C-alpha positions as semicolon CSV with decimal commas, in nm:
position;residue;x (nm);y (nm);z (nm)
1;M;-1,708;-3,794;-4,991
2;R;-1,419;-3,612;-4,828
3;Y;-1,345;-3,253;-4,930
4;S;-1,111;-2,982;-4,807
5;K;-1,199;-2,633;-4,694
6;I;-1,010;-2,320;-4,593
7;V;-1,071;-2,264;-4,221
8;G;-0,832;-1,974;-4,162
9;L;-0,665;-1,694;-4,361
10;G;-0,383;-1,457;-4,274
11;H;-0,143;-1,214;-4,436
12;H;0,154;-0,993;-4,362
13;V;0,306;-0,703;-4,554
14;P;0,619;-0,509;-4,454
15;E;0,588;-0,170;-4,286
16;T;0,790;0,027;-4,542
17;V;0,566;0,190;-4,803
18;I;0,727;0,271;-5,137
19;T;0,527;0,529;-5,330
20;N;0,536;0,611;-5,698
21;E;0,671;0,952;-5,601
22;Y;0,970;0,787;-5,432
23;L;1,043;0,575;-5,738
24;S;1,019;0,890;-5,950
25;S;1,298;1,040;-5,742
26;I;1,545;0,759;-5,819
27;M;1,459;0,666;-6,178
28;D;1,308;0,818;-6,489
29;T;0,940;0,757;-6,424
30;N;0,639;0,932;-6,275
31;N;0,316;0,856;-6,094
32;E;0,099;0,886;-6,406
33;W;0,322;0,655;-6,611
34;I;0,315;0,383;-6,343
35;I;-0,059;0,402;-6,278
36;E;-0,147;0,404;-6,647
37;R;0,055;0,088;-6,714
38;T;0,006;-0,106;-6,390
39;G;-0,256;0,056;-6,166
40;I;-0,006;0,048;-5,877
41;Q;0,008;0,347;-5,643
42;E;0,236;0,204;-5,374
43;R;0,399;-0,119;-5,266
44;R;0,575;-0,263;-4,957
45;Y;0,945;-0,343;-4,918
46;I;1,107;-0,540;-4,638
47;D;1,370;-0,422;-4,393
48;P;1,664;-0,649;-4,489
49;T;1,801;-0,628;-4,135
50;K;1,504;-0,808;-3,981
51;D;1,264;-0,949;-4,242
52;T;1,288;-1,286;-4,416
53;V;1,055;-1,483;-4,637
54;A;1,014;-1,737;-4,357
55;N;0,936;-1,491;-4,077
56;M;0,688;-1,298;-4,291
57;A;0,521;-1,631;-4,369
58;A;0,517;-1,713;-3,997
59;K;0,338;-1,384;-3,918
60;A;0,076;-1,457;-4,185
61;T;0,042;-1,811;-4,052
62;R;-0,018;-1,700;-3,695
63;M;-0,296;-1,469;-3,811
64;A;-0,455;-1,757;-4,004
65;L;-0,425;-1,990;-3,704
66;E;-0,581;-1,736;-3,469
67;R;-0,874;-1,683;-3,705
68;A;-0,919;-2,062;-3,726
69;N;-0,893;-2,108;-3,347
70;L;-0,594;-2,338;-3,397
71;T;-0,232;-2,343;-3,280
72;E;0,099;-2,418;-3,449
73;K;0,090;-2,770;-3,306
74;D;-0,220;-2,848;-3,511
75;I;-0,029;-2,815;-3,841
76;E;0,059;-3,153;-3,990
77;F;0,212;-3,048;-4,322
78;I;0,337;-2,730;-4,495
79;V;0,313;-2,642;-4,864
80;F;0,516;-2,327;-4,929
81;A;0,497;-2,139;-5,259
82;T;0,780;-1,894;-5,333
83;I;1,031;-1,814;-5,606
84;T;1,240;-1,601;-5,368
85;P;1,348;-1,844;-5,093
86;D;1,574;-1,722;-4,816
87;Y;1,845;-1,963;-4,933
88;F;1,931;-2,112;-5,271
89;F;1,867;-2,432;-5,076
90;P;1,709;-2,559;-4,857
91;G;1,365;-2,431;-4,941
92;S;1,178;-2,191;-4,717
93;G;0,929;-2,458;-4,606
94;V;1,166;-2,599;-4,346
95;L;1,263;-2,249;-4,236
96;L;0,897;-2,172;-4,176
97;Q;0,864;-2,498;-3,984
98;R;1,150;-2,381;-3,762
99;E;0,995;-2,034;-3,720
100;L;0,674;-2,199;-3,599
101;G;0,859;-2,416;-3,347
102;L;0,759;-2,740;-3,520
103;E;0,960;-3,057;-3,566
104;S;0,941;-3,355;-3,802
105;I;0,635;-3,253;-4,005
106;G;0,681;-3,250;-4,382
107;A;0,744;-2,927;-4,573
108;L;0,705;-2,906;-4,950
109;D;0,826;-2,613;-5,162
110;I;0,649;-2,500;-5,480
111;R;0,824;-2,285;-5,742
112;N;0,547;-2,184;-5,981
113;A;0,584;-1,808;-5,949
114;C;0,257;-1,614;-5,975
115;S;0,055;-1,937;-6,002
116;G;0,235;-2,084;-5,702
117;F;-0,034;-2,040;-5,440
118;I;-0,303;-2,213;-5,647
119;Y;-0,061;-2,495;-5,729
120;A;0,013;-2,526;-5,356
121;L;-0,357;-2,516;-5,273
122;S;-0,419;-2,794;-5,523
123;V;-0,146;-3,012;-5,371
124;A;-0,283;-2,959;-5,020
125;D;-0,636;-3,031;-5,142
126;Q;-0,527;-3,373;-5,269
127;F;-0,353;-3,459;-4,940
128;I;-0,667;-3,369;-4,745
129;K;-0,896;-3,562;-4,979
130;S;-0,676;-3,870;-4,959
131;G;-0,693;-3,866;-4,580
132;M;-0,318;-3,836;-4,542
133;Y;-0,339;-3,514;-4,340
134;K;-0,611;-3,327;-4,151
135;T;-0,455;-2,982;-4,112
136;I;-0,231;-2,835;-4,381
137;L;-0,070;-2,492;-4,395
138;V;-0,052;-2,338;-4,744
139;V;0,166;-2,028;-4,783
140;G;0,266;-1,788;-5,057
141;A;0,546;-1,546;-4,967
142;E;0,800;-1,337;-5,157
143;I;1,085;-1,091;-5,108
144;Q;1,152;-0,929;-5,444
145;S;1,268;-0,580;-5,347
146;T;1,624;-0,693;-5,274
147;A;1,678;-0,817;-5,631
148;I;1,506;-0,538;-5,825
149;D;1,716;-0,314;-6,048
150;M;1,620;0,020;-5,894
151;T;1,740;0,228;-6,187
152;T;1,584;0,358;-6,506
153;R;1,720;0,051;-6,683
154;G;1,508;-0,175;-6,461
155;R;1,207;0,056;-6,452
156;N;0,960;-0,176;-6,630
157;T;0,982;-0,436;-6,355
158;A;1,102;-0,223;-6,062
159;V;0,770;-0,039;-6,043
160;I;0,574;-0,366;-6,031
161;F;0,721;-0,620;-5,789
162;A;0,706;-0,607;-5,409
163;D;0,710;-0,812;-5,088
164;G;0,453;-0,986;-4,871
165;A;0,310;-1,314;-4,742
166;G;-0,029;-1,484;-4,722
167;A;-0,141;-1,808;-4,557
168;A;-0,437;-2,045;-4,556
169;I;-0,520;-2,336;-4,327
170;L;-0,696;-2,635;-4,487
171;Q;-0,896;-2,903;-4,308
172;P;-1,135;-3,180;-4,418
173;T;-1,509;-3,132;-4,454
174;D;-1,804;-3,348;-4,557
175;K;-1,950;-3,069;-4,769
176;P;-1,788;-2,937;-5,089
177;G;-1,531;-2,668;-5,010
178;I;-1,257;-2,657;-5,271
179;L;-1,464;-2,777;-5,567
180;S;-1,181;-2,813;-5,817
181;T;-0,838;-2,685;-5,917
182;H;-0,698;-2,657;-6,268
183;L;-0,324;-2,636;-6,340
184;H;-0,145;-2,563;-6,669
185;S;0,193;-2,462;-6,808
186;D;0,368;-2,394;-7,138
187;G;0,747;-2,391;-7,111
188;R;0,790;-2,266;-7,468
189;F;0,754;-1,917;-7,322
190;A;0,978;-1,960;-7,017
191;E;1,219;-1,687;-7,122
192;E;0,946;-1,428;-7,175
193;L;0,936;-1,374;-6,798
194;Y;1,231;-1,510;-6,601
195;V;1,542;-1,451;-6,392
196;R;1,837;-1,628;-6,552
197;D;2,080;-1,636;-6,261
198;P;2,196;-1,773;-6,029
199;G;2,133;-2,079;-6,244
200;S;2,327;-2,404;-6,227
201;S;2,343;-2,471;-6,602
202;R;2,627;-2,226;-6,671
203;P;2,998;-2,307;-6,632
204;R;3,141;-2,227;-6,292
205;E;3,350;-1,938;-6,428
206;E;3,029;-1,762;-6,533
207;R;2,905;-1,769;-6,175
208;Q;3,206;-1,627;-5,992
209;P;3,164;-1,333;-5,750
210;E;3,278;-1,071;-6,001
211;Q;3,012;-1,187;-6,247
212;I;2,744;-1,217;-5,981
213;L;2,804;-0,853;-5,885
214;D;2,717;-0,757;-6,242
215;T;2,361;-0,619;-6,250
216;T;2,268;-0,857;-6,533
217;H;2,253;-1,126;-6,265
218;F;1,929;-1,157;-6,069
219;K;1,767;-0,934;-6,332
220;V;1,398;-0,988;-6,404
221;V;1,353;-1,017;-6,781
222;M;0,996;-0,954;-6,890
223;N;0,846;-0,922;-7,234
224;G;0,551;-0,717;-7,117
225;S;0,347;-0,731;-7,437
226;Q;0,381;-1,110;-7,463
227;V;0,290;-1,156;-7,098
228;F;-0,021;-0,941;-7,136
229;K;-0,126;-1,112;-7,458
230;H;-0,100;-1,461;-7,311
231;A;-0,234;-1,366;-6,968
232;V;-0,569;-1,231;-7,089
233;V;-0,627;-1,548;-7,293
234;R;-0,518;-1,798;-7,027
235;F;-0,703;-1,623;-6,746
236;M;-1,028;-1,654;-6,939
237;E;-0,960;-2,015;-7,037
238;V;-0,881;-2,137;-6,687
239;I;-1,173;-1,951;-6,525
240;N;-1,414;-2,095;-6,779
241;E;-1,256;-2,439;-6,733
242;A;-1,332;-2,428;-6,360
243;L;-1,689;-2,313;-6,418
244;T;-1,754;-2,577;-6,685
245;A;-1,609;-2,853;-6,466
246;N;-1,866;-2,766;-6,199
247;N;-2,161;-2,700;-6,432
248;M;-2,163;-2,331;-6,345
249;T;-2,150;-2,001;-6,529
250;K;-1,988;-1,666;-6,460
251;D;-2,316;-1,553;-6,305
252;D;-2,261;-1,802;-6,022
253;I;-1,937;-1,631;-5,914
254;D;-1,974;-1,425;-5,597
255;L;-1,613;-1,305;-5,594
256;L;-1,326;-1,336;-5,840
257;I;-0,980;-1,291;-5,693
258;P;-0,724;-1,279;-5,974
259;H;-0,350;-1,281;-5,922
260;Q;-0,250;-0,919;-5,874
261;A;-0,014;-0,889;-6,170
262;N;-0,142;-0,575;-6,337
263;L;-0,466;-0,386;-6,281
264;R;-0,515;-0,358;-6,658
265;I;-0,519;-0,739;-6,688
266;S;-0,768;-0,774;-6,402
267;Q;-0,994;-0,508;-6,550
268;F;-0,977;-0,671;-6,893
269;I;-1,086;-1,006;-6,745
270;Q;-1,362;-0,836;-6,547
271;Q;-1,496;-0,672;-6,862
272;K;-1,479;-0,997;-7,057
273;L;-1,676;-1,176;-6,787
274;Q;-1,907;-0,876;-6,744
275;L;-1,866;-0,886;-6,367
276;P;-1,956;-0,581;-6,156
277;D;-1,693;-0,423;-5,930
278;A;-1,857;-0,588;-5,627
279;K;-1,763;-0,931;-5,767
280;V;-1,393;-0,866;-5,826
281;Y;-1,129;-0,801;-5,561
282;N;-0,811;-0,606;-5,640
283;N;-0,548;-0,470;-5,403
284;I;-0,254;-0,429;-5,641
285;M;-0,296;-0,053;-5,601
286;R;-0,166;-0,084;-5,242
287;Y;0,078;-0,374;-5,262
288;G;0,207;-0,417;-5,617
289;N;0,272;-0,763;-5,756
290;T;0,376;-0,994;-5,472
291;T;0,383;-1,301;-5,701
292;A;0,288;-1,617;-5,505
293;A;0,171;-1,404;-5,212
294;S;-0,076;-1,193;-5,407
295;I;-0,379;-1,423;-5,405
296;P;-0,360;-1,526;-5,037
297;I;-0,306;-1,164;-4,930
298;A;-0,606;-1,055;-5,137
299;L;-0,820;-1,346;-5,015
300;S;-0,731;-1,273;-4,653
301;E;-0,813;-0,904;-4,692
302;A;-1,137;-0,976;-4,877
303;W;-1,247;-1,212;-4,600
304;A;-1,161;-0,955;-4,331
305;E;-1,364;-0,691;-4,517
306;G;-1,670;-0,916;-4,530
307;R;-1,640;-0,971;-4,904
308;V;-1,618;-1,351;-4,854
309;K;-1,924;-1,499;-4,686
310;D;-2,059;-1,844;-4,609
311;N;-2,182;-2,031;-4,918
312;D;-2,021;-1,777;-5,155
313;L;-1,862;-1,912;-5,471
314;I;-1,504;-1,785;-5,485
315;C;-1,292;-1,813;-5,799
316;L;-0,913;-1,778;-5,778
317;A;-0,714;-1,742;-6,100
318;A;-0,348;-1,681;-6,177
319;F;-0,102;-1,649;-6,465
320;G;0,272;-1,603;-6,450
321;S;0,627;-1,703;-6,531
322;G;0,670;-2,037;-6,699
323;F;0,426;-1,965;-6,845
324;T;0,200;-2,122;-6,583
325;W;-0,167;-2,058;-6,514
326;A;-0,420;-2,202;-6,273
327;S;-0,763;-2,162;-6,116
328;A;-0,953;-2,284;-5,813
329;L;-1,326;-2,278;-5,750
330;I;-1,427;-2,272;-5,383
331;R;-1,763;-2,296;-5,210
332;W;-1,703;-2,101;-4,889
């Protein structure tokens, strides 16, 4: 039986640290309000003069390759998860290919928001299992700071979202590595968390420069209470689905790495599963919600800190816009 395993992890976050105190100076909010609702203390924003989604992804990739004792030339395929590509089209996968100095290899873009990395991991897992490729790069990367409404009007989302990139290298193995992945969506709730424009389904006159300059464009619309209500249910469902599929229980989990959407959600799931702090990894306090990048950044950091060890059972779980939700169970 052919399986896939993660042989290298890497991440990159921008240098600029945005504190709650800074946000309090430009909008009607304060440190206590932000921490109480999100758990976030600071986040990272790019420098628009030098950072791109693709070059952040390349930095994360090079770290992953170095840890795996591989080079760029070993990569045979790219699966890139982002909802904030550098261009409307083409996708950032080919831009990352260019950043890495590669030619001809395939690059696939995934647009599943906060669940994007697990969706991308699942796609790569199938390619490895089928024998089509031997070394696949899976990336989650986002730049959200440039589209945030940094005023009191946009406060509910401005304090949450941030920038970063994470990468994983997959290769085949004879022993179980990625045990299973589980992917779900429910488009009935698409407008509960979405960015409407620039969308192609409006008449051209609604997408002219004067309209695009209006701050209603590129605006993140989020029904926070609906997102929380659905997230806590779907997180539990998809984690239990993964455990059941592998004849395991929550007690078998060595480390749960949830999508870093909101510390309150992660803590709720932890309490429901009755997992001790040592079995749950959170870094939203430092980085905010980096959407598709959040799980690979957290996984890379956890590995570097010695929280991910050989033979550990790692559970990844995500919920986000779409609504989409997903999980992966990995024997390290």
